C-alpha positions in Angstrom: 62.7 -42.9 160.2 61.9 -41.3 163.5 58.8 -39.7 165.0 56.9 -37.2 162.7 57.0 -33.6 163.9 54.1 -32.5 166.0 51.4 -30.3 164.4 52.7 -27.3 166.4 56.3 -27.9 165.2 55.0 -28.2 161.6 53.1 -24.9 162.0 56.2 -23.2 163.5 58.4 -24.6 160.7 56.1 -22.9 158.1 56.4 -19.5 159.9 52.9 -19.7 161.2 53.5 -19.7 164.9 51.2 -21.8 167.0 48.1 -20.9 164.9 49.0 -21.8 161.3 46.6 -24.1 159.6 45.6 -25.7 162.9 43.5 -22.7 163.9 40.2 -22.0 162.2 39.1 -18.8 160.8 37.2 -17.8 163.9 40.2 -18.5 166.1 42.4 -16.3 163.9 39.9 -13.5 163.8 39.5 -13.5 167.6 43.3 -13.6 168.0 43.7 -10.5 165.7 40.9 -8.7 167.6 42.5 -9.6 171.0 45.9 -8.2 169.8 44.4 -5.0 168.3 42.0 -4.3 171.2 44.6 -5.2 173.8 47.1 -2.7 172.3 44.4 0.0 172.1 43.4 -0.7 175.7 47.1 -0.3 176.8 47.3 3.0 174.8 44.1 4.2 176.4 45.6 3.5 179.9 48.7 5.4 178.9 46.4 8.3 178.0 44.9 8.1 181.5 41.5 6.8 180.4 41.6 4.2 183.2 38.8 1.6 182.8 37.7 2.8 179.3 37.6 -0.1 176.9 38.0 -0.1 173.1 34.5 -1.7 172.8 33.0 1.5 174.3 34.2 3.7 171.4 31.4 2.8 168.9 28.8 3.5 171.6 30.4 6.8 172.6 30.7 7.9 169.0 27.1 7.0 168.3 25.9 9.0 171.4 28.1 12.0 170.4 26.5 11.9 167.0 22.9 10.9 167.8 22.5 12.2 171.4 20.7 10.1 174.0 19.5 6.9 172.3 17.7 3.7 173.0 19.8 0.5 173.1 18.0 -0.7 170.0 19.0 2.5 168.1 22.6 2.2 169.3 22.8 -1.4 168.2 21.5 -0.5 164.8 23.9 2.5 164.5 27.0 0.4 165.4 25.9 -2.7 163.6 25.8 -5.1 166.5 23.0 -7.2 168.0 20.8 -5.6 170.7 22.2 -8.1 173.2 25.8 -7.0 172.4 24.9 -3.3 172.7 23.1 -4.0 175.9 26.1 -5.8 177.4 28.5 -3.0 176.4 26.1 -0.3 177.8 25.9 -2.3 181.1 29.7 -2.3 181.3 29.8 1.4 180.5 27.1 2.1 183.2 29.2 0.2 185.8 32.2 2.4 184.8 30.1 5.6 185.3 30.3 6.5 181.6 26.5 6.3 180.8 23.2 6.5 182.6 20.1 4.6 181.7 16.7 6.2 181.8 13.3 4.8 181.1 12.0 5.9 177.7 8.5 6.7 176.5 7.7 3.0 176.5 8.6 1.5 180.0 10.5 -1.3 178.3 12.7 1.1 176.5 16.0 2.2 178.0 17.6 5.5 176.9 21.4 5.7 177.2 23.0 9.1 177.9 26.7 10.0 178.4 27.5 11.1 182.0 29.5 14.2 182.9 32.5 12.0 183.5 32.3 10.6 179.9 31.8 14.1 178.5 34.9 15.3 180.4 36.9 12.4 178.8 35.7 13.2 175.2 38.7 15.4 174.2 41.1 12.5 175.1 38.8 9.9 173.6 38.5 11.9 170.4 42.3 12.3 170.2 42.6 8.5 170.7 40.1 7.9 167.8 42.2 10.1 165.5 45.4 8.3 166.5 43.8 4.9 166.2 42.5 5.7 162.7 46.0 6.8 161.6 47.5 3.6 163.0 44.9 1.6 161.1 45.7 3.4 157.9 49.4 2.6 158.4 48.6 -1.1 159.2 46.4 -1.3 156.1 49.2 0.1 153.9 51.3 -3.0 154.8 48.5 -5.5 154.0 47.9 -7.0 150.5 44.2 -5.9 150.9 42.9 -3.2 153.2 41.5 -4.9 156.3 38.5 -2.6 156.5 37.5 -3.4 152.9 38.0 -7.1 153.5 35.8 -7.1 156.6 33.1 -5.1 154.8 33.2 -7.6 151.9 32.9 -10.5 154.4 29.9 -8.9 156.0 28.2 -8.3 152.6 28.9 -12.0 151.7 27.4 -13.4 154.8 24.4 -11.1 154.6 23.8 -12.4 151.1 24.2 -16.0 152.2 24.7 -16.9 155.9 27.7 -18.9 157.1 25.2 -21.4 158.5 23.8 -22.0 155.0 27.4 -22.4 153.7 28.2 -24.9 156.5 25.1 -26.9 155.6 26.0 -26.9 151.9 29.6 -27.9 152.6 28.4 -30.7 154.9 26.0 -32.1 152.3 28.7 -32.0 149.7 31.2 -33.7 151.9 32.0 -37.3 150.9 33.8 -38.1 154.2 32.0 -41.3 155.5 32.0 -39.9 159.1 30.2 -36.7 158.0 27.7 -38.7 155.9 27.0 -40.9 158.9 26.5 -37.9 161.3 24.2 -36.1 158.8 22.2 -39.3 158.2 21.8 -39.9 161.9 20.6 -36.3 162.3 18.1 -36.9 159.5 19.7 -34.1 157.4 21.3 -36.1 154.6 19.4 -36.8 151.4 21.9 -39.5 150.2 
C-alpha cells in the first residue's frame, strides 16, 4: 500500500501550495498582507521613496487630512490600537518623516509631518492613486471584493468577538481532549 503522502504533498496536490488547509485563517491573512505590503514596498522603492513603508500611509493620510494630531486621534482615525499607532509613529520618527511634540497635557504627544515628508507627498499621493487602481483591478478578479469582505469581518467581530466565538466553539466541542482541557481549566460546565 505504501506510505501515505505528507500533509504538504496533499496540500500541493489540491493546488493549495504549502498553505492549503494546514494553515489557519490568521496565517493566511498574514501571508496575504505580507505579499501585498511587500510588493507595495518594492514599488515605493522603485519610486525613490527609500525607507518609506506601506504601514506609514494611513498615518500620513490622516495627518494630511487632520493636520498635527495626537497619537490617540491618529489611532482612532486609522482604526488601529493606540499601541499600534504609537509603534508606527516611532518608526516614522526614526525615518525623519514625523516629529513628536508635547501637547497641552504633558502625557499627550502631537505628531506632525516633517519637511522631508511634505516634500515626498506628491510621490506618496501618486503611489496611493496607483495602489487604489491596483486594488480595484485585484478585486475585479475576486468572487467577493476584498475591501467589502474585510469590512464585513470587522463588523462581525465587533458584534461578537472572536474570543467569544472561540469559547463557544470550545464548549460545543465533543473532542475528549478539549473537554479534559476545559475541565482542568475550570471552564467546562459538563
